[in-house]
MARBA-3410 file (N, C-alpha, C, O; in Angstrom, 1 decimal):
136
-15.5,-45.4,-68.8,-16.0,-46.5,-68.0,-17.4,-46.7,-68.3,-18.2,-45.7,-68.4 ~ -17.8,-47.9,-68.4,-19.3,-48.2,-68.5,-19.7,-48.7,-67.1,-19.0,-49.4,-66.4 ~ -20.9,-48.2,-66.7,-21.4,-48.5,-65.4,-22.8,-49.1,-65.5,-23.7,-48.5,-66.2 ~ -23.0,-50.2,-64.8,-24.4,-50.8,-64.8,-25.0,-50.5,-63.4,-24.3,-50.6,-62.4 ~ -26.3,-50.3,-63.4,-26.9,-50.0,-62.1,-27.0,-51.2,-61.3,-27.4,-52.3,-61.8
-26.8,-51.1,-60.0,-27.0,-52.1,-59.0,-27.1,-51.5,-57.7,-26.1,-51.0,-57.1 ~ -28.3,-51.4,-57.2,-28.5,-50.8,-55.9,-28.0,-51.6,-54.7,-28.3,-52.7,-54.6 ~ -27.1,-50.9,-54.0,-26.5,-51.5,-52.7,-25.8,-52.8,-52.9,-25.8,-53.6,-52.0 ~ -25.2,-53.0,-54.1,-24.4,-54.2,-54.3,-23.0,-54.0,-53.6,-22.5,-52.9,-53.5 ~ -22.4,-55.1,-53.1,-21.1,-55.0,-52.4,-20.1,-54.5,-53.4,-20.2,-54.7,-54.6
-19.0,-53.8,-52.9,-18.0,-53.3,-53.7,-17.4,-54.3,-54.7,-17.1,-53.9,-55.8 ~ -17.2,-55.5,-54.3,-16.6,-56.5,-55.2,-17.5,-56.7,-56.4,-17.0,-56.9,-57.5 ~ -18.8,-56.8,-56.1,-19.7,-57.0,-57.2,-19.7,-55.7,-58.2,-19.7,-55.9,-59.4 ~ -19.7,-54.5,-57.6,-19.6,-53.3,-58.3,-18.4,-53.3,-59.2,-18.5,-52.9,-60.4 ~ -17.2,-53.7,-58.7,-16.0,-53.7,-59.5,-16.1,-54.7,-60.6,-15.5,-54.4,-61.7
-16.7,-55.8,-60.3,-16.8,-56.8,-61.4,-17.7,-56.4,-62.5,-17.5,-56.9,-63.6 ~ -18.6,-55.5,-62.2,-19.6,-55.0,-63.2,-19.0,-53.8,-64.0,-19.6,-53.4,-65.0 ~ -17.9,-53.3,-63.6,-17.3,-52.2,-64.2,-16.5,-52.6,-65.5,-15.7,-53.4,-65.5 ~ -16.9,-52.0,-66.6,-16.2,-52.2,-67.8,-15.0,-51.3,-67.9,-15.2,-50.1,-67.9 ~ -13.8,-51.9,-67.9,-12.6,-51.1,-67.8,-11.9,-51.1,-69.2,-11.6,-52.1,-69.7
-11.6,-49.9,-69.7,-10.8,-49.8,-70.9,-9.4,-50.4,-70.7,-8.9,-50.4,-69.5 ~ -8.8,-51.0,-71.7,-7.5,-51.7,-71.5,-6.5,-50.8,-70.9,-5.6,-51.3,-70.1 ~ -6.4,-49.5,-71.2,-5.4,-48.6,-70.7,-5.6,-48.4,-69.2,-4.6,-48.1,-68.5 ~ -6.8,-48.6,-68.7,-7.0,-48.3,-67.2,-6.8,-49.5,-66.4,-6.7,-49.4,-65.1 ~ -6.6,-50.7,-66.9,-6.4,-51.9,-66.1,-5.2,-51.8,-65.2,-5.4,-52.2,-64.0
-4.0,-51.4,-65.6,-2.9,-51.3,-64.6,-3.2,-50.4,-63.5,-2.9,-50.6,-62.3 ~ -3.8,-49.2,-63.8,-4.2,-48.3,-62.7,-5.2,-48.8,-61.8,-5.1,-48.6,-60.5 ~ -6.2,-49.6,-62.3,-7.2,-50.2,-61.4,-6.6,-51.2,-60.5,-6.9,-51.3,-59.4 ~ -5.7,-52.1,-61.1,-5.0,-53.1,-60.3,-4.1,-52.4,-59.2,-4.1,-52.9,-58.1 ~ -3.5,-51.3,-59.5,-2.6,-50.7,-58.6,-3.5,-50.1,-57.5,-3.2,-50.1,-56.3
-4.7,-49.5,-57.8,-5.6,-48.9,-56.9,-6.1,-50.0,-55.9,-6.4,-49.6,-54.8 ~ -6.3,-51.2,-56.4,-6.8,-52.3,-55.5,-5.8,-52.7,-54.5,-6.1,-53.1,-53.4 ~ -4.5,-52.5,-54.8,-3.4,-53.0,-53.9,-2.7,-51.9,-53.1,-2.1,-52.2,-52.0 ~ -2.7,-50.7,-53.6,-1.9,-49.7,-52.9,-2.9,-48.6,-52.3,-3.8,-48.2,-53.0 ~ -2.6,-48.3,-51.1,-3.5,-47.3,-50.4,-2.6,-46.0,-50.2,-1.5,-46.1,-49.7
-3.2,-44.9,-50.7,-2.5,-43.7,-50.6,-3.2,-42.8,-49.6,-4.5,-42.6,-49.7 ~ -2.5,-42.1,-48.7,-3.2,-41.3,-47.7,-2.6,-39.9,-47.8,-1.4,-39.6,-48.1 ~ -3.5,-38.9,-47.7,-3.1,-37.5,-47.7,-3.2,-37.0,-46.3,-4.2,-37.1,-45.6 ~ -2.1,-36.5,-45.7,-2.0,-36.0,-44.4,-2.0,-34.4,-44.4,-1.3,-33.9,-45.2 ~ -2.9,-33.8,-43.6,-2.8,-32.4,-43.6,-3.0,-32.0,-42.1,-3.6,-32.7,-41.3
-2.6,-30.8,-41.8,-2.8,-30.3,-40.4,-2.9,-28.8,-40.5,-2.5,-28.1,-41.4 ~ -3.4,-28.2,-39.4,-3.6,-26.8,-39.3,-2.8,-26.3,-38.2,-2.7,-26.9,-37.1 ~ -2.1,-25.2,-38.3,-1.4,-24.6,-37.3,-1.7,-23.1,-37.2,-1.6,-22.4,-38.2 ~ -2.0,-22.6,-36.0,-2.3,-21.2,-35.9,-1.4,-20.6,-34.8,-0.9,-21.3,-34.0 ~ -1.2,-19.3,-34.9,-0.3,-18.6,-34.0,-0.9,-18.2,-32.7,-2.2,-18.2,-32.6
-0.1,-17.9,-31.8,-0.5,-17.4,-30.5,-1.5,-16.2,-30.6,-1.3,-15.3,-31.5 ~ -2.6,-16.2,-29.9,-3.6,-15.1,-30.0,-4.6,-15.4,-31.0,-5.6,-14.6,-31.1 ~ -4.5,-16.4,-31.8,-5.5,-16.7,-32.8,-6.8,-17.1,-32.1,-6.8,-17.8,-31.1 ~ -8.0,-16.7,-32.7,-9.3,-17.0,-32.1,-9.5,-18.5,-31.9,-10.1,-18.9,-30.9 ~ -8.9,-19.4,-32.7,-9.1,-20.8,-32.6,-8.4,-21.3,-31.2,-9.0,-22.2,-30.6
-7.3,-20.7,-30.9,-6.6,-21.0,-29.6,-7.5,-20.6,-28.4,-7.6,-21.4,-27.5 ~ -8.0,-19.4,-28.5,-8.9,-19.0,-27.4,-10.1,-19.9,-27.3,-10.4,-20.4,-26.2 ~ -10.7,-20.2,-28.4,-11.9,-21.1,-28.4,-11.6,-22.5,-27.8,-12.4,-23.0,-27.0 ~ -10.5,-23.1,-28.2,-10.1,-24.4,-27.7,-9.9,-24.3,-26.1,-10.3,-25.2,-25.4 ~ -9.3,-23.2,-25.7,-9.0,-23.1,-24.2,-10.3,-22.9,-23.4,-10.4,-23.4,-22.3
-11.2,-22.1,-24.0,-12.5,-22.0,-23.3,-13.3,-23.3,-23.3,-13.8,-23.6,-22.2 ~ -13.3,-24.0,-24.4,-14.0,-25.3,-24.4,-13.4,-26.3,-23.4,-14.0,-27.0,-22.7 ~ -12.0,-26.3,-23.3,-11.3,-27.1,-22.4,-11.6,-26.7,-20.9,-11.8,-27.6,-20.1 ~ -11.7,-25.4,-20.7,-12.0,-24.9,-19.3,-13.4,-25.3,-18.9,-13.7,-25.7,-17.7 ~ -14.4,-25.3,-19.8,-15.7,-25.7,-19.5,-15.7,-27.2,-19.2,-16.4,-27.6,-18.2
-15.1,-28.0,-20.0,-15.0,-29.4,-19.7,-14.3,-29.7,-18.3,-14.9,-30.4,-17.5 ~ -13.2,-29.0,-18.1,-12.5,-29.2,-16.8,-13.4,-28.8,-15.6,-13.4,-29.5,-14.6 ~ -14.2,-27.7,-15.7,-15.1,-27.3,-14.7,-16.2,-28.3,-14.4,-16.5,-28.5,-13.2 ~ -16.7,-28.9,-15.4,-17.7,-29.9,-15.3,-17.2,-31.1,-14.6,-17.8,-31.7,-13.6 ~ -16.0,-31.6,-15.1,-15.5,-32.9,-14.6,-14.9,-32.7,-13.1,-14.9,-33.7,-12.4
-14.5,-31.5,-12.8,-14.0,-31.3,-11.4,-15.1,-31.6,-10.4,-14.8,-32.2,-9.3 ~ -16.3,-31.2,-10.6,-17.4,-31.5,-9.7,-18.2,-32.8,-10.0,-18.6,-33.4,-9.1 ~ -18.3,-33.1,-11.2,-19.1,-34.3,-11.6,-18.3,-35.1,-12.7,-18.3,-34.8,-13.9 ~ -17.5,-36.1,-12.2,-16.7,-36.9,-13.1,-17.5,-37.6,-14.2,-16.9,-38.1,-15.1 ~ -18.8,-37.7,-14.0,-19.6,-38.4,-15.0,-20.3,-37.4,-16.0,-21.1,-37.8,-16.8
-19.8,-36.2,-16.0,-20.3,-35.2,-17.0,-20.1,-35.7,-18.4,-19.1,-36.3,-18.7 ~ -21.1,-35.3,-19.2,-21.0,-35.5,-20.7,-21.0,-34.1,-21.3,-21.9,-33.4,-21.2 ~ -19.8,-33.8,-21.9,-19.7,-32.4,-22.5,-19.3,-32.5,-23.9,-18.3,-33.1,-24.3 ~ -20.2,-31.9,-24.7,-19.9,-31.7,-26.2,-20.2,-30.2,-26.5,-21.3,-29.8,-26.9 ~ -19.1,-29.4,-26.3,-19.4,-28.0,-26.5,-18.4,-27.4,-27.5,-17.3,-27.9,-27.7
-18.8,-26.4,-28.2,-18.0,-25.6,-29.1,-18.0,-24.2,-28.6,-19.0,-23.7,-28.0 ~ -16.9,-23.5,-28.9,-16.8,-22.1,-28.6,-16.6,-21.3,-29.9,-15.8,-21.7,-30.7 ~ -17.2,-20.1,-29.9,-17.1,-19.2,-31.1,-16.8,-17.8,-30.5,-17.3,-17.4,-29.5 ~ -15.9,-17.1,-31.2,-15.7,-15.7,-30.8,-15.5,-14.8,-32.0,-15.1,-15.2,-33.0 ~ -16.0,-13.6,-31.8,-15.9,-12.5,-32.8,-16.3,-11.2,-32.2,-17.3,-11.1,-31.5
-15.5,-10.1,-32.5,-15.9,-8.8,-32.1,-16.4,-8.7,-30.6,-17.5,-8.3,-30.4 ~ -15.5,-8.9,-29.7,-15.8,-8.8,-28.3,-17.0,-9.6,-27.8,-17.7,-9.2,-26.9 ~ -17.1,-10.8,-28.4,-18.2,-11.7,-28.0,-17.6,-13.1,-28.0,-16.8,-13.5,-28.9 ~ -18.0,-13.9,-27.0,-17.6,-15.3,-26.9,-18.9,-16.1,-26.6,-19.6,-15.8,-25.7 ~ -19.1,-17.1,-27.5,-20.3,-18.0,-27.3,-19.9,-19.4,-27.1,-19.1,-20.0,-27.8
-20.5,-20.0,-26.0,-20.3,-21.4,-25.8,-21.6,-22.1,-26.1,-22.7,-21.7,-25.6 ~ -21.6,-23.1,-27.0,-22.8,-23.8,-27.4,-22.5,-25.3,-27.4,-21.4,-25.7,-27.6 ~ -23.6,-26.0,-27.3,-23.5,-27.5,-27.4,-24.4,-28.2,-26.5,-25.4,-27.7,-26.0 ~ -24.0,-29.4,-26.1,-24.8,-30.2,-25.2,-23.9,-30.6,-24.0,-22.9,-31.2,-24.2 ~ -24.4,-30.2,-22.8,-23.7,-30.5,-21.6,-24.6,-31.1,-20.6,-25.7,-30.6,-20.3
-24.3,-32.3,-20.2,-25.1,-33.0,-19.2,-24.2,-33.2,-17.9,-23.2,-34.0,-18.0 ~ -24.5,-32.5,-16.9,-23.7,-32.5,-15.7,-24.5,-32.2,-14.4,-25.6,-31.5,-14.5 ~ -24.1,-32.7,-13.3,-24.7,-32.3,-12.0,-24.0,-31.0,-11.5,-24.5,-30.4,-10.5 ~ -22.9,-30.6,-12.1,-22.2,-29.5,-11.6,-22.9,-28.2,-11.9,-23.6,-28.1,-12.9 ~ -22.8,-27.2,-11.0,-23.4,-25.9,-11.2,-22.2,-25.0,-11.7,-21.4,-24.6,-11.0
-22.2,-24.7,-13.0,-21.1,-24.0,-13.7,-21.5,-22.6,-13.9,-22.6,-22.3,-14.5 ~ -20.7,-21.7,-13.5,-20.8,-20.2,-13.9,-20.1,-20.0,-15.2,-18.9,-19.7,-15.2 ~ -20.7,-20.3,-16.3,-20.1,-20.2,-17.6,-19.4,-18.9,-17.9,-18.4,-18.8,-18.5 ~ -20.1,-17.8,-17.5,-19.6,-16.5,-17.7,-18.2,-16.3,-17.0,-17.3,-15.7,-17.6 ~ -18.2,-16.8,-15.8,-16.9,-16.7,-15.0,-15.8,-17.5,-15.6,-14.7,-17.1,-15.7
-16.2,-18.7,-16.1,-15.2,-19.6,-16.8,-14.6,-18.9,-18.0,-13.4,-18.8,-18.3 ~ -15.5,-18.3,-18.9,-15.1,-17.7,-20.1,-14.3,-16.5,-19.8,-13.2,-16.3,-20.4 ~ -14.7,-15.6,-18.9,-14.0,-14.4,-18.6,-12.6,-14.7,-18.0,-11.6,-14.0,-18.3 ~ -12.5,-15.8,-17.3,-11.3,-16.2,-16.7,-10.3,-16.6,-17.7,-9.1,-16.2,-17.6 ~ -10.7,-17.4,-18.7,-9.8,-17.8,-19.8,-9.4,-16.6,-20.6,-8.2,-16.4,-21.0
-10.3,-15.7,-21.0,-10.0,-14.5,-21.8,-9.0,-13.7,-21.0,-8.0,-13.2,-21.7 ~ -9.1,-13.5,-19.7,-8.2,-12.7,-18.9,-6.8,-13.3,-18.9,-5.8,-12.7,-19.0 ~ -6.8,-14.7,-18.6,-5.6,-15.4,-18.5,-4.7,-15.3,-19.8,-3.5,-15.2,-19.7 ~ -5.4,-15.3,-20.9,-4.7,-15.2,-22.2,-4.1,-13.8,-22.4,-3.1,-13.6,-23.0 ~ -4.9,-12.8,-21.8,-4.4,-11.4,-22.0,-5.2,-10.5,-22.8,-4.8,-9.4,-23.2
-6.4,-11.0,-23.2,-7.3,-10.1,-23.9,-8.0,-9.2,-23.0,-8.9,-9.6,-22.3 ~ -7.5,-7.9,-22.9,-8.1,-7.0,-21.9,-8.5,-5.7,-22.5,-8.7,-4.7,-21.7 ~ -8.6,-5.5,-23.8,-9.0,-4.3,-24.3,-9.7,-4.4,-25.6,-9.3,-5.1,-26.5 ~ -10.9,-3.8,-25.7,-11.7,-3.8,-26.9,-12.1,-2.3,-27.2,-12.7,-1.7,-26.4 ~ -11.7,-1.8,-28.4,-12.2,-0.5,-28.8,-12.9,-0.8,-30.1,-12.3,-1.3,-31.1
-14.1,-0.3,-30.2,-14.9,-0.6,-31.4,-14.5,0.4,-32.5,-15.4,1.2,-33.0 ~ -13.3,0.4,-33.0,-12.7,1.2,-34.0,-11.6,0.5,-34.7,-10.6,0.2,-34.1 ~ -11.8,0.2,-35.9,-10.8,-0.6,-36.7,-9.4,0.1,-36.7,-8.4,-0.6,-36.9 ~ -9.4,1.4,-36.6,-8.1,2.1,-36.7,-7.4,2.1,-35.3,-6.2,2.6,-35.2 ~ -8.0,1.6,-34.3,-7.4,1.6,-32.9,-6.2,0.7,-32.9,-6.2,-0.4,-33.3
-5.1,1.2,-32.3,-3.9,0.4,-32.1,-3.9,-0.1,-30.7,-3.0,-1.0,-30.3 ~ -4.8,0.3,-29.9,-4.9,-0.2,-28.5,-5.8,-1.4,-28.3,-5.7,-2.1,-27.3 ~ -6.7,-1.6,-29.2,-7.6,-2.7,-29.1,-7.0,-4.1,-29.4,-6.3,-4.2,-30.4 ~ -7.3,-5.0,-28.5,-6.9,-6.4,-28.8,-8.0,-7.2,-29.4,-7.9,-8.4,-29.7 ~ -9.1,-6.5,-29.6,-10.3,-7.2,-30.2,-11.2,-7.9,-29.2,-12.3,-8.4,-29.6
-10.8,-8.0,-28.0,-11.6,-8.7,-27.0,-11.2,-8.3,-25.6,-10.0,-8.1,-25.3 ~ -12.2,-8.0,-24.7,-11.9,-7.6,-23.4,-12.6,-8.5,-22.4,-13.8,-8.8,-22.5 ~ -11.8,-9.0,-21.4,-12.4,-9.9,-20.4,-13.5,-9.2,-19.6,-14.4,-9.9,-19.1 ~ -13.4,-7.9,-19.4,-14.4,-7.2,-18.6,-15.6,-6.8,-19.3,-16.7,-6.6,-18.7 ~ -15.5,-6.6,-20.7,-16.7,-6.0,-21.4,-17.2,-7.0,-22.4,-18.3,-6.6,-23.0
-16.6,-8.1,-22.7,-17.1,-9.0,-23.8,-18.5,-9.5,-23.4,-18.8,-9.8,-22.3 ~ -19.2,-9.7,-24.5,-20.5,-10.4,-24.3,-20.3,-11.9,-24.3,-19.6,-12.4,-25.1 ~ -20.9,-12.5,-23.3,-20.8,-14.0,-23.1,-22.1,-14.6,-23.4,-23.1,-14.3,-22.6 ~ -22.2,-15.4,-24.4,-23.5,-16.1,-24.7,-23.3,-17.6,-24.4,-22.3,-18.2,-24.7 ~ -24.3,-18.2,-23.9,-24.3,-19.6,-23.6,-25.6,-20.2,-24.2,-26.7,-19.8,-23.8
-25.5,-21.1,-25.1,-26.6,-21.7,-25.8,-26.6,-23.2,-25.7,-27.5,-23.9,-26.2
END
């Protein structure tokens, strides 16, 4: 393809300036008329950290909206090695005990034991009573 420079020209102008080899013309014509979409999704199993994080973020949102329906909540939750961190931007009149919300979700899911030993068969990797809760 030959390409000529044109700063911020509309796509139709850019396409008209494109020198197309004869073999590429049918493909270019097809590309102009046919739209192809790629669909993908992610699925994780029960107990996966993503599920925990989603539930903690949802619980924070629910806690804010319960007291202040005008709350603005944009939070993310991260977890690793007996630690849960809630971070983001939250604007609310509600007084939220974030540590209580986090520990409540962790307990409800069933994470109740952490042993700092990779060979432990008793550790679930997170404990509602001993995990570090960070709020940023």
